[in-house]
N, C-alpha and C positions, 0 to 999 in steps of 0.2 A: 708553931712559934707565935707568940703574941708580940705585936708591934706597938710600941708606945710612942706618942708624940710629946716632946718636952720643949720648953722655951729655950731657944738657942742663946739667949742672953743670960741664962741661969748658970752660975758657976758650978752648981751640982750637976746639971745636965751636961755641961762641957766636960767635966771630970769623968762622968760616966762614958761619954763618947770616946774620950781619949783612952780610957781603960779598955773599951771594946776594940778599938783599933789595935792596941798592943796585944790583944788576945786573938787577933786574926779575924775579928767579926766585921760586918758591914754596918755603915751608918749613912742615912740620908741627911744631907746638910745643905743649907742655903749658900748661894753666892750671889754676887750682883748680876750675874748673867742668867743662870737657871740653877735648879737644885741638882746637886751631885750625889752619886752613890759611891761612897768612899771606902777604901781599904788601904792598909799599909802597903805602899808601893814596893817594898823590899821583901815582902812575904809572898812567895809564889802561890801558895795554896789560897791565901786570902784574895789575891788578884783573880785567880780562877773562879772563886765564888761570886765575883762581880758578874762574870759572863753567864754563870748559871742562873743568878737571880734575874738578870735582864733578858735571858734567852738571846744573848748577843753573840754573833759569830766571832770566833777567836782570832780571825785575821783582821780585825778592826782595832787599831791601836788606841791606847788610853792616854789621857792627859794627867801629868803629875802636878800636884798643887803644893806649893811651899809658902812659908810666911816671910822668909828673908833670904837675901842672896847668899849668905854663908852656907845654906843648905845645898847650893849648887856644887860645892866642892866634893869631889869624889863621885858625883853622879854623871858629869858631862864635861866637855870642854866648851869654851865660849867662842863662837865664831865672830868674825869681824862685823861690826855694826850693832851687835847685840847690846853692848853697854849703853850706847846712845838711846836705844829703844827702851831699855830698862829704866834709864833716867827719866824718860818722857812718859812712859805708860805703865810702869809697875809701881805700886800695885794697881791692877786694872784688867780689863777684858782683852788682853793680848797674850796669846800662847805662841812660844817660839820653839822651833826644832833645833836641838843641840846634838852634836855627836856624843853618843852615850858611852859610859864605861861599863865594865862587866858587872858592876854593882846593881845595875838595873836589870831585872829579869826579862827574858824574852817575852814572857806572858804580857808584860806591860806594853811592849813596842811591836807586838806581832812579828818579832824576829827582825825588825828593821834596825839599821845601824844608828838611827836617831831616836831621841826621846823628846816628847812634847812636854813643855813645862810652862806653868804660869803662876802668878802671884795674885790671888784674889784681893779685892779692895774692901769687901764688906767687913765692917768691924768685928761682928760676931764670928765670921769665918776665920779671920786672922787670929782671933783669940783661941779658937779651937785648934788651929794648926800650930800655934805657939805652945799651947799646953801639951798637946800630944807629942810634939817634937819629932814627928815623922813626916817624910814625904808621903802624900796621900794620892794614890791613883784614883781618879773618879771620872767616869763618863756621866752623862745626865741620868737622873734617877727615875727613869721610865722603863717600861718593857720595850724591848728593841723594836724600832719602827714606829712607835707611838709618838705623839707630840711631846716635846720636852716639858717637864714640870716647872711651873713658876710659882707654885705655892706648896706648902706642906700637904694640903689636902690632895693635890694632884699626885704627890709621891705616894700617899696612902692608898689612892685608887689602884696604883700599879704594884705596890710593894708590900701591901698588908699581908702578914704571915710569912714573908720572905726574908725580912730583916728585923733585928731587934729594936732599932731606935731610929726615929726621925727627929731632927732638930728643926723647930719652927722659927724661922726668922722673918716671917711675913712675906709679902709679895716681892719678887725679884725686880730690881730697878731696870735693868736693860731688857730682859725678856727673851733674848736670843743668845746662843752660845758664843764663846769668845772667838775673835779672829785668830786663825792659825797661820803663822808666817814661817816659811822655810828660808833660812839664811845659809844653808849648807851646800848649795849647788850653784854658786856664782850669783846671778841676779836674784835679789830678794823676790820671793814669789808667795802670793797669798794662796793657800790651799783651801781655806774656808773663811769666807768673809764674816765680819761681825761688827761690833760697835766701834772698834778702832778701824778707821777706813783706809783704803788705799792711798787717798790724798794725804791723810795725816802721817802715814808712815813715810811716804815719799818726801814730804816736807822735812821730816826729822832727819832722814838719811841723806837728803840732798841728791837723790838718784831716782831713776825710774823704778817702779815696782810692777812686776808681772802678775798676771792672774792665771792660776791653773786652768787648763782648758775644760776640766770637768766641773767647774763651779756651776755652770748653767746647762749641763748635760750629764747623762750617766757616764760612769767609767766604762771604757772599752774592756772586753774580756781579758786582754793581755796587760792592762794597766794595774799597778799596785795601788792600794789605798794608803797614801802616806799620812793621812790625817783622819780623825774621826769624821763621820758624816759624809764620806765620799762615795763608797761603793754601793750601799744598799738603799732601797726605798726607805725614807726617813720621815719623821715628823707628821705621819699621816693619821687622820681620823679614820673611822671604820667605813664611812661613806666614800664614794669616788669623787675626787676633786678634779675639776677641769678649769684651766686658766683661759681667760678671754682677753685678747689684746687688740688694739687698733684705735681708731678715732673715737672720741668720747661718745657721740651719739650712736654710732654703730655698735659700740660695746654695750651700752645700756639696752639697746634694742635686742641684741643677741642674748644678753643675760635674761631679759624678761621672757623672750620667746622660748628659750631652752628650759627655763625653770617651769614655766606654765605648761609646756608640752609634757614634761616629765610628770607633773602632777596629774594631768589628764590620763596618763597611763598608770596611775596609782602609786607612783613613787613619792616618798617624802623628799622634797627638794627645796633648796634655799640659795641665796646669793651672799657672798662676802663683798662688801662694797665700802667706798669711802663715805665719810660723814655727809659730804656734800650731795650724795646721790641717794640718801635714804628715802626721801620723798618720792623721787622718780621711780624707785623700785619698791614702793610700799606694798604692792600686791605679791611680792616674791619672797616674803619673810626675810627682809634684809638684815644682815648682821654687820654691825658697824666695826670696821677695822681701823678707824681713825681718819684724820684729815689727809687728803691727797697732797697737801703741802708740808706734811710733817712725817717723814719716813721713820723717825725715832718713835713716834707714837704708834705707828703701824707695827713696828718691831715689838714694842712693849705689849701690845694687845694680841698678837698673832696666835701664840700657842694656847693661851687661855680660851680664845674664840674657837679654835679647832677642837679643843676638848669639850666645849659646850655643845658643839654639833653632835658629838656622840651621845651626850645626855638627852638630846632632843630626838635621837634616832634618825638623823638625816642620812638618806641613801645617796643622793647626788648633790654636789655642791659646786656652784660656778662662782669664780672669783675674778674681780678686777686685779690688775697688776700695777706695780709702781715702776718707774724708770730704774734700771739696774745701775744706779750711781750712788755714791756715798753709802749710807746704811741701807738704802734701797737695794743694793746688790745683795746684801745679806738676806733681806726679806725675800727677794726673788729666788735665791738659792734654796731657802727653806720651802717656799711655796712650790717651786719646781719639783723638789723631791717628794713633797706631800702629794703632788699630782702625778707622780711618776712621769713628769714632763709632758702630760697631755695638755696641749695648747690649741685653742682655736684662734686664728688670726682673721680679723674682719676689717 
């Protein structure tokens, strides 16, 4: 199969993508969070082809993307509090779990009684969803376990020859996947953190918001994955990532010592560090993940940086960490899974 990349703002490209969706084909497309790998959410065979293209386990649920609220009718019921959140954050990087109807295939939800739905805010994505007129099931457009794609070139790296079309909308604004919120089990609970933070949701609802216990640890063997990005090692480059946390000077010393020791043993090694520490770690091939005072910048840079490490053939990677607050919680969720939760505390 030949994969072509076309401009996401081209009416002709959008029309082609809509036609491919209606024919049960897959399309890579941009959103404000990351690039998605989309198929008609109501077509079982098309949805199954997403799992095949990604090499994704079928017990990992997908997110359904819509362009307006009218599309919710017939797909789900609306739990208490959801309308407030739609008013505040849709369109935008917030996914909510809704009790689903039988119209949603089991293949989309991994057999769960809930369906995850969001309304993207990127203008070209909204035009695509409007033109095709279908709810589109779409995980991130990467091979399973790899860092999520934030450019069309990233999608091509993973999906060339696997899908017919990638729409190029430029670099994603947020850079991390959407927040996933469960409103169906009493207390609102974040299953996957993202650009819409716990504090923002709590302020909107006027109530406490819980965090799923698996956000900063692996799921236990008997726990179900209620959201994408929960069960498996995710977001990982080919090299082994290790997180280093503790006091600033101790962390810098540990990063330097570990990186240089690995190099002496013949391994290609580097560090991920804040802008403020580039000079202190200049001998360790430092990769700038943004300022320690700007967690949104770190989120925006993270996946692109992880992919760059593969191009450079890095075998061991040591990374600074951010406080797990605000968008920093989403950063640490992704870094933790990229590292399979290997952490050194100094």
